[in-house]
C-alpha positions as CSV (number, residue, x, y, z in Angstrom):
1,M,15.2,12.4,-7.9
2,I,12.2,10.6,-6.3
3,K,11.2,7.6,-8.4
4,I,7.6,6.5,-8.9
5,A,6.5,3.1,-10.2
6,Y,3.8,3.3,-12.9
7,C,2.8,1.3,-15.9
8,D,-0.1,1.7,-18.3
9,I,-1.1,-1.8,-17.3
10,Y,-1.9,-0.6,-13.8
11,A,-5.2,0.8,-15.2
12,H,-6.6,-2.7,-15.9
13,P,-10.0,-2.9,-17.8
14,L,-12.9,-4.1,-15.7
15,P,-16.5,-5.0,-16.5
16,E,-18.8,-2.0,-16.8
17,G,-20.2,-1.0,-13.4
18,H,-17.4,-2.6,-11.4
19,R,-17.0,-0.8,-8.0
20,F,-13.2,-0.7,-8.0
21,P,-12.0,2.8,-9.3
22,M,-9.3,1.5,-11.6
23,L,-9.3,4.8,-13.5
24,K,-7.4,6.4,-10.5
25,Y,-4.2,4.7,-11.6
26,E,-4.2,6.6,-14.9
27,L,-5.3,9.9,-13.4
28,I,-2.8,10.2,-10.5
29,P,0.4,10.5,-12.6
30,L,-1.5,12.7,-15.1
31,Q,-2.5,15.1,-12.3
32,L,1.0,15.2,-10.8
33,L,2.5,15.9,-14.2
34,H,-0.2,18.5,-15.1
35,T,0.4,20.4,-11.9
36,G,4.2,20.3,-12.3
37,K,4.7,18.3,-9.1
38,I,6.7,15.7,-11.0
39,V,8.6,15.4,-14.3
40,P,8.2,12.4,-16.7
41,E,11.7,11.1,-15.9
42,Q,10.5,10.2,-12.4
43,L,8.1,7.6,-13.6
44,F,9.4,4.1,-14.4
45,C,7.6,1.0,-15.6
46,P,8.8,-2.0,-13.6
47,A,9.5,-5.4,-15.1
48,P,7.5,-8.4,-13.9
49,A,8.7,-9.8,-10.6
50,A,10.6,-13.1,-10.7
51,E,8.8,-16.3,-9.6
52,A,11.5,-17.0,-7.0
53,V,10.9,-13.6,-5.4
54,I,7.2,-14.2,-5.2
55,L,7.6,-17.7,-3.8
56,A,9.7,-16.4,-0.9
57,T,6.4,-15.0,0.4
58,H,3.5,-16.8,-1.2
59,D,2.6,-20.5,-1.3
60,Q,3.7,-22.3,-4.4
61,Q,0.3,-23.9,-5.2
62,Y,-1.5,-20.6,-4.8
63,W,1.0,-18.7,-7.1
64,E,0.9,-21.4,-9.8
65,Q,-2.9,-21.3,-9.8
66,L,-2.7,-17.6,-10.3
67,R,0.0,-17.9,-13.0
68,D,-1.8,-20.7,-14.9
69,L,-5.3,-19.1,-14.5
70,T,-6.5,-22.2,-12.7
71,L,-7.5,-20.6,-9.4
72,P,-10.9,-22.1,-8.3
73,Y,-13.8,-19.9,-9.1
74,K,-14.7,-19.4,-5.4
75,E,-11.2,-18.0,-4.8
76,Q,-11.5,-15.7,-7.8
77,R,-14.7,-14.4,-6.3
78,R,-12.9,-13.7,-3.1
79,I,-10.4,-11.6,-5.0
80,G,-13.2,-9.6,-6.7
81,F,-11.5,-9.3,-10.2
82,P,-12.1,-11.6,-13.2
83,L,-8.8,-13.6,-13.4
84,N,-6.9,-13.3,-16.7
85,A,-3.2,-13.1,-17.8
86,Q,-3.2,-9.4,-18.1
87,L,-4.4,-9.0,-14.5
88,V,-1.6,-11.4,-13.3
89,E,1.0,-9.5,-15.2
90,R,-0.3,-6.2,-13.7
91,E,0.1,-7.7,-10.3
92,I,3.6,-8.9,-10.7
93,R,4.7,-5.6,-12.2
94,I,3.2,-3.8,-9.2
95,V,5.2,-6.1,-6.9
96,Q,8.4,-5.3,-8.7
97,G,7.6,-1.6,-8.6
98,T,7.5,-1.8,-4.8
99,I,10.7,-3.8,-4.7
100,D,12.4,-1.3,-7.0
101,G,11.0,1.6,-5.0
102,A,12.3,0.1,-1.7
103,L,15.8,-0.1,-3.3
104,H,15.5,3.5,-4.4
105,A,14.3,4.6,-1.0
106,I,17.4,3.0,0.6
107,A,19.5,5.2,-1.6
108,N,17.4,8.3,-1.7
109,G,15.1,8.3,1.3
110,I,11.7,7.8,-0.3
111,A,9.9,6.2,-3.3
112,F,6.4,5.7,-4.4
113,N,4.2,3.1,-6.3
114,V,1.1,4.6,-7.9
115,A,-0.6,1.2,-7.2
116,G,0.1,-1.5,-4.6
117,G,-0.8,-1.7,-1.0
118,T,-2.3,-5.1,-1.7
119,H,-2.5,-6.0,2.0
120,H,-5.4,-8.5,1.9
121,A,-3.4,-11.1,0.0
122,G,-2.1,-13.7,2.5
123,S,0.5,-16.4,2.0
124,N,-1.9,-18.7,0.2
125,W,-5.0,-16.6,-0.7
126,G,-6.1,-13.4,-2.5
127,E,-8.9,-11.2,-1.3
128,G,-10.4,-7.8,-1.5
129,F,-8.9,-6.8,-4.9
130,C,-5.5,-8.1,-3.8
131,L,-3.7,-11.0,-5.6
132,L,-0.2,-10.8,-4.3
133,N,1.1,-8.7,-1.3
134,D,3.5,-6.2,-2.8
135,Q,4.9,-4.7,0.4
136,A,5.2,-8.1,2.1
137,I,7.1,-9.5,-0.9
138,A,9.4,-6.4,-1.0
139,A,10.0,-6.6,2.8
140,K,11.0,-10.3,2.5
141,Y,13.2,-9.4,-0.4
142,L,15.1,-6.7,1.6
143,L,15.5,-9.2,4.5
144,D,16.6,-12.1,2.3
145,N,19.2,-9.9,0.6
146,E,20.4,-8.4,3.9
147,L,19.6,-4.9,2.9
148,C,18.0,-4.1,6.2
149,E,17.4,-5.9,9.5
150,R,14.1,-4.5,11.0
151,I,11.1,-3.4,9.0
152,L,8.1,-1.4,10.2
153,I,5.0,-1.7,8.1
154,I,2.6,1.2,8.7
155,D,-0.8,0.4,7.3
156,L,-3.2,3.3,7.4
157,D,-5.8,2.0,4.9
158,V,-9.2,1.9,6.5
159,H,-9.3,-1.9,6.2
160,Q,-7.0,-4.1,8.3
161,G,-3.9,-5.5,6.6
162,N,-4.9,-9.1,7.3
163,G,-2.8,-10.7,4.7
164,T,0.3,-8.8,5.8
165,A,-0.4,-9.7,9.4
166,E,-0.7,-13.4,8.5
167,I,2.5,-13.5,6.4
168,F,4.6,-11.9,9.2
169,Y,2.9,-13.4,12.2
170,D,6.1,-15.3,13.3
171,E,8.6,-12.9,11.8
172,P,10.3,-10.9,14.6
173,R,12.2,-8.7,12.1
174,V,9.0,-7.2,10.7
175,F,6.6,-5.2,12.9
176,T,3.1,-4.9,11.4
177,F,1.0,-1.9,12.5
178,S,-2.6,-1.6,11.2
179,M,-4.9,1.4,12.2
180,H,-8.3,0.5,10.7
181,G,-12.0,0.5,11.0
182,D,-13.0,-2.1,13.6
183,K,-16.4,-2.9,12.1
184,N,-15.2,-3.0,8.5
185,F,-13.8,-5.5,6.0
186,P,-12.2,-8.0,6.5
187,F,-14.7,-9.2,9.0
188,R,-12.3,-12.0,10.1
189,K,-9.2,-10.1,11.2
190,E,-5.7,-11.5,11.6
191,K,-3.4,-10.4,14.4
192,S,-0.9,-7.7,13.6
193,D,1.9,-6.9,16.0
194,L,-0.2,-3.8,16.8
195,D,-3.8,-3.4,15.8
196,L,-5.5,-0.1,16.5
197,P,-9.2,-0.6,15.7
198,L,-11.3,2.5,15.2
199,E,-15.0,3.1,15.8
200,N,-17.2,4.2,12.9
201,G,-17.4,7.9,12.5
202,I,-14.1,8.8,14.2
203,T,-13.1,12.4,13.3
204,G,-9.8,13.6,11.8
205,E,-8.9,15.3,15.1
206,T,-9.1,12.1,17.1
207,Y,-7.5,10.0,14.4
208,L,-4.5,12.2,14.1
209,K,-4.1,12.4,17.9
210,L,-4.0,8.6,18.1
211,L,-1.5,8.4,15.3
212,R,0.8,11.0,16.8
213,E,0.7,9.1,20.1
214,Q,1.5,5.7,18.6
215,L,4.0,6.2,15.8
216,P,6.9,7.7,17.8
217,T,6.5,5.0,20.4
218,L,6.7,2.2,17.8
219,V,9.8,3.7,16.2
220,K,11.5,4.1,19.6
221,S,10.7,0.6,20.8
222,F,11.1,-1.4,17.6
223,Q,14.0,0.6,16.1
224,P,13.3,-0.2,12.4
225,D,15.8,0.6,9.7
226,F,13.2,0.6,6.9
227,V,9.5,1.6,6.7
228,F,6.8,0.5,4.3
229,Y,3.8,2.9,4.3
230,L,0.4,2.0,3.0
231,A,-1.4,5.3,2.4
232,G,-5.0,4.3,1.7
233,V,-7.4,7.2,1.2
234,D,-10.5,5.2,2.1
235,V,-10.4,6.9,5.4
236,L,-12.1,9.9,3.8
237,S,-15.6,10.9,4.9
238,S,-16.6,10.8,1.3
239,D,-15.6,7.1,0.9
240,K,-18.4,4.7,0.2
241,L,-16.8,1.9,2.2
242,G,-14.7,3.6,4.9
243,K,-17.2,4.8,7.6
244,L,-14.7,7.3,9.0
245,K,-14.9,11.1,8.9
246,L,-11.5,12.4,7.7
247,S,-11.2,15.3,5.3
248,K,-8.6,15.7,2.6
249,S,-6.6,18.0,4.8
250,D,-6.7,15.3,7.6
251,T,-5.3,12.7,5.3
252,A,-2.6,15.1,4.1
253,E,-1.7,15.7,7.7
254,R,-1.6,12.0,8.4
255,D,0.9,11.6,5.5
256,R,3.0,14.4,6.9
257,I,3.1,12.8,10.3
258,V,4.5,9.6,8.8
259,F,7.0,11.2,6.5
260,E,8.3,13.7,9.1
261,L,8.9,10.8,11.5
262,C,10.8,8.8,8.8
263,K,12.8,11.9,7.9
264,A,13.7,12.7,11.5
265,H,14.9,9.2,12.2
266,N,16.6,8.8,8.8
267,L,14.3,5.9,7.9
268,P,13.9,5.0,4.2
269,V,10.3,4.7,3.3
270,Q,8.5,3.1,0.3
271,V,4.9,4.2,-0.2
272,S,2.1,2.3,-1.9
273,M,-1.3,3.9,-2.4
274,G,-3.8,1.4,-1.1
275,G,-7.6,1.8,-1.3
276,G,-10.0,4.6,-2.0
277,Y,-13.7,4.4,-3.0
278,S,-15.2,7.9,-2.9
279,A,-18.1,8.4,-5.3
280,D,-16.3,11.2,-7.0
281,I,-13.0,10.0,-8.6
282,K,-11.6,13.5,-8.1
283,D,-11.7,13.1,-4.3
284,I,-9.7,9.9,-4.6
285,V,-7.1,11.3,-7.0
286,D,-6.7,14.5,-5.0
287,A,-6.1,12.7,-1.8
288,H,-3.6,10.3,-3.3
289,C,-1.8,13.2,-5.0
290,N,-1.6,14.9,-1.6
291,T,0.4,11.9,-0.4
292,F,3.0,12.4,-3.1
293,I,3.2,16.1,-2.5
294,A,3.7,15.6,1.3
295,G,6.6,13.2,0.6
296,F,8.1,15.6,-2.0
297,D,7.9,18.5,0.4
298,I,9.4,16.7,3.4
299,F,12.2,14.8,1.6
300,E,12.9,17.8,-0.6
301,L,13.8,15.8,-3.7
302,L,12.7,15.8,-7.3
């Protein structure tokens, strides 16, 4: 049975008019349940991640300022969310959900987190709605516990995974691949092991061709034994921030390319949802749900 990390706390209350579509975290599992794509037993609410696990990846002073709600106002503005205890608890539960999902994927092939993909959080900063880097923390957890040896992080959010790149800049056991809008946030990029910057307005056909060319080569050359996949849907043409021209069917095909490659090479994969900022919340939820459905179909598990 494929496991999916989800807690009610994921849908964190925000000030009225805030541009982040927090409602999607409530709607994704509801839509999957309503359409019969999952059963309630697949959903689990993770516990808060332990401080020691967080500190294996993030700077102690930064974490303590988050935990104690003493992060300077300028740094809070960089994150983009009002800092409070519930927000911090939300973040550390998301982190643990990704860790638990990674462990489940090792045993069963694939697992999902309804939230996560917080790739703008670096070792000592938060940014772009990201406080802690869930997939980076989980990757470090797997390495530290000798559960795998070589990890490939496939980041297909429209924004570069700058925090992930910074965290693993000198870590040869982790290969960071980011395929993102070149002229998009963050405007100061970090250096991934492989960055594939995209021009504004790129079509789904071109995007998918590039992905099909790059991914098999990466797997063959790096030979990972685990994959983290960040499946942002801000690549959609309807996205307010993305500047690309992919359709929902394009993003579904993108997901299938990733999952079919993992399945063919017997690579466990943990999936976090990443961003999505289309004006119509239905477009966001549909595209995210398509990611789950592609994973279910290819790994053939409930």
